[in-house]
N, C-alpha and C positions, 0 to 999 in steps of 0.2 A: 864845640863844633867838631873837633877831630874825632871824639868817640862816636858821634852820630854817623860820621862818614865811614868810619871803620866798621860799625855795626851794619850799615847798609851794604857795604862791600862784602862783608861776611855772609849776609843773608842772600846776596846775589850769587855768591859762589856756591852756597848750600843748595839753592834752587837749581842752579845749573847742574850740579852733581845728581840731584834727584831726577831731573829731566833726562840726563844721560842714562841713569839706571833704568828708567822706564823704557826709553828707546831701545836699550840693549836687550831688555826682557822681551819686548814686542818683536824685535828682529830675530831673536833666538827662537821664540815660540813659532813664528811664521816659518822660519827656515826648517824647524823640526818637522812641521806638518809637510812641507815640501819634500824633505828627506824621506819621510815615510811613504808618501805617494810615489815619488820617482823610484825608490828602492823596490816598491811593490811591482812596478812595471818591469824593472830589470829582472826581478825574481821570476816573474811570469815568462819572460823571454827565455830564461835559462832552463826553466822546468818544463815548459810545454814545447815539444819539438815542432808541432804543427804551426807555431807562430814564427818559426825561423825562416821567413821569406824576406825578399828584398824590401817590400813595403814596410813591414813591421820592424825590420832592422834599422830603418831610419828613425822610427819612434824609439827604439832601444838606445841609439846613440844620443837622441835628445834627452832621454831619461838619465843616461849616465852623466851627461853634462849638468843637468839639473841637480843630480845627486851630489856631485863633487862641489858645485857652487854652494849648495845648502850646507854641506859639511864644513867647508872653509868659513862660511858665515857663522856657524855655531861655534867653531873653535876659537874665533876671535883673534885679535892681533897679538903676537908675541911681543915681549918687551925688548928683545934684541933687535937692533935696527935692520940687520940683514935679513933675519927670519921674518920680520914684520913686512919688509918689502916683498920677499918671496911669497908670503901668505896673501898679501893684497894682489900681487901679480897673478897668482894662481886663481884666486876668486874672480878676478876681472876676466881672465881668459875663459874659464868655464861658463861664466855668465854670458859672455859674447858668443861662445860656441853654442849655447842653448838657443838663442834666437836666430842664429845662422842656420841651425838644423831645421827650424821651422820654415825657413825659405827653401831649403832643400826639399822638404815634404811638399810645399806649395808648387815648386818647380816640377816635381814628379807627377803630381796630379794634373797640372796644366799640360804637360807634354803628352800624357796619356789620354786625357779627355778631350782637350781642345785641338791639339796637334795630331791626334790619332797615331802616335808613335809608340812602338813597343820596345824601343832600345834604351829605356831608362836605366836598366841595370848596367849598361856599358858606361854610364857616367859615374859609376861607383868610385873609380880612381880619382875623378875630379872632386867629387863630394868629400873624399877623405884627404885630399891634398890642400884644398883652399883654407881649411882651418889651421893646419900647421903653418902655411904661408902667412896667414894673418898673425899667427903667434910670433913668427920671426920678425915680421914688420913691427909688431907691437914692442918686441924686445929692443929693436934698433931705436925706436922713437923714445923709449923710456929708460935707456941704459944710463943716462945722466941724471935721472930723477930719483936717485936713491934717497930715502927719507933722511932728513937731517936738518940742522938749523940753517935756514936760508932767509933771504930777504923777501920783502913783500912782492918784489918783481918775480922771484922764483915761484912763490905761491900762486901768483896770477898765471904764470906760465903753466903750472900744473893743472889749474882749473881749465885753461884753454885746451891743454893736451887731453884731459879727461873728456871734455865735450867732443873733441874731434875723434878720439879712438873708441869711444863708447856710444855716446848719444847720437852721433851722426850716422854710424852704421845701424843703430837701433831703429831710428825713424825711417831710414832707408828700407830696412826689412819690413817695417810696418806698412809702408806705402806699397812695396812690392807684393806682400802677402794680400793686402786688400784688393789690389788690381787683379791678381791671379785668381783669387777665389771668386771675385765678381765674374770673371770670364768663365770659370768652370761652372758656376751656378747657372749662368745664362745659357751655356751650351746644354747642360743637362736638363734644365727646365724646358727648353725647346724640344729636346728629344722626348721628355716625359709627356708633354702635351700631345706630341704626334703619336706616341704609343697609346695614350688614353683615347685618342680619336679612332683608332682602328682596333682596339681590344674589346672583348666582351665584358660583361658585368663581373664575371668570375675573377678577372684580373684587376679590378678596380682597387681592391684592398692592397694588393702588392704595389700598385702605382702610388697610392697614398703613402705607403711606408717608404717608398723611394723618395717622394717629395719631402717627407719629414727628415730623412737622413741628409738630403742635399741642403735643406734649410740649416741644418746644424753647422755646415761648413762655414756659413757666414759669420759665426761667432768666433772662429779661430783667430782672425786678426785682432778681435777685441781683447784677447788675452794679453797680448803685448801692450796694447793701449791702456788697459786697466791696471796692469802691473807697473807700468813705468811713467804714466802721465804725471802723477804727483812727484815722482823723483825728478822728472825733467823740469817741472815748474820750480821745484826746490833748488836744483842746481843753477838754473838761470837766475833765480832770486839771489842765491849766494854769490854768483858772479857779479851781479849788479850792486849788491849790498854786502860786501864781505864783512864778516864778524857779527852780523845781525841774523839771528835764527828765529824762525816762527815755529813754535813747538808743535802745534796741531798739524802743520804742513810736514814737518819732519816725522811725526807719528804716522801719518798716512803714507809717507815715502817709504819708511822701513817696513811697514806692515804689508802693503800691497806688493812691493818689490820682492819681499821674502816669500810671498805665496805663489810666485810664478811657477815654480816646480810643481806645486799641487794642482794649479789650474791646468798646466800642460798634461799632467798624468791623467786627469779626469777627461779632458777634451780629446787628446790624441790617443791615450793608452787604453782607456776603458771603453773600447768599441765592442761591437757584437762578437768579434772573433775571440777576444779575451774573455768576455762574459760566457761565451759558449764553451770555451776550454775549461773554465773554472767550474761551470755547472756540470759538465761531463765528468770531471773528477769527483765532484761531490756526489753525483748520481751513482758513481761506481761503488762508493763506500757506504752509502745510506741503505738501511734495510728497506725492503719492498713496501712495508706498511707505512713507513714514513714518507717514501716517495709518492705514494698515492695521496697522502695528505698535503703534499706540496706540489700542486699542478704547475706552479709557475716555473719550476725547474725544468719540467719536460717541455714546456712551451719555449723556454729560453734556449734549450739545447737544439731546438728545431728551427731557430731563427736563420734567416738568410743573411748573407753579408750585407752590412749597411751600405757599402759602396758597391752596388750591384752593377751587372752589365745591362745595358739598355740596347735592345735590338729593335730596330724599326724597319719593317719590310715594305718595300715598294714593288710595283709590278716589274718583275724580271730582275730585281736587285734586292740586296740585303745590305744594310749598313749597321755596323755595330760600333758602339763606343763604350769602352769599359774603363773603370777606375779601380786601381789597386786599393786594397784596404790599408789606410794610413791612420 
């Protein structure tokens, strides 16, 4: 009887180790893709001077946060207790900073499009201060949670602390972004319909392009939901059933959470301004005969900004609502 129990225990341990190796590989692979995507956006910002405006600067900070979050995920946890704590703390901070920067971008668009304000750059100091303030708050609440041997009560407290300091602001950001982009899309759709009603047929293609760009904004809040829905479910399950793991749920957790940086770099970073800057550089170095064989490059270089200005004229008045390129 005892050998059978020992064999079963050994098999369970081996299976747990294999599952951990698979999850580590999936998490590292997803983080590597995010690191490549976010690093590409950072590189574009540093290389292309025309991208260094306030709106894309916010995207740059988002990409930097994603880049360091992915980097710490790839590095893994050190064996030393203090460095392990510092590593987890840094990864936690940059991950939180990432989705907080998405709320900053949403706030900027909302204030520009819905509130018709042009003072968004004056809020730069606030945007750059609330992340360090959150960092200090997080440090105060976690200073007594240095990893080490603790009781089940301390483990439960760490679970609660993680839910409060990470998942609570995460879903707050998701709700805020969803409401904000709903307001922005509603305002711009109304303005676009008004513009379509008074424009001639020559402008219809531009209006359709505007509508396509505006529709894209609706997918921005889905990035956070898609990246963290499985992780949230997994954490709640761990909280309710400590010590019982569901492999497929953990697989989806680490996979989608690790891809957040890649999703952000595609949605926020690869806009028409970036594509146009890249195509112009390529167009500069390509021979003329190759450029003639690649008409898409010339079309791309002539694209208008995706987040265009909408001008609606009424008798005796003109009303303009513009959105910065984010």
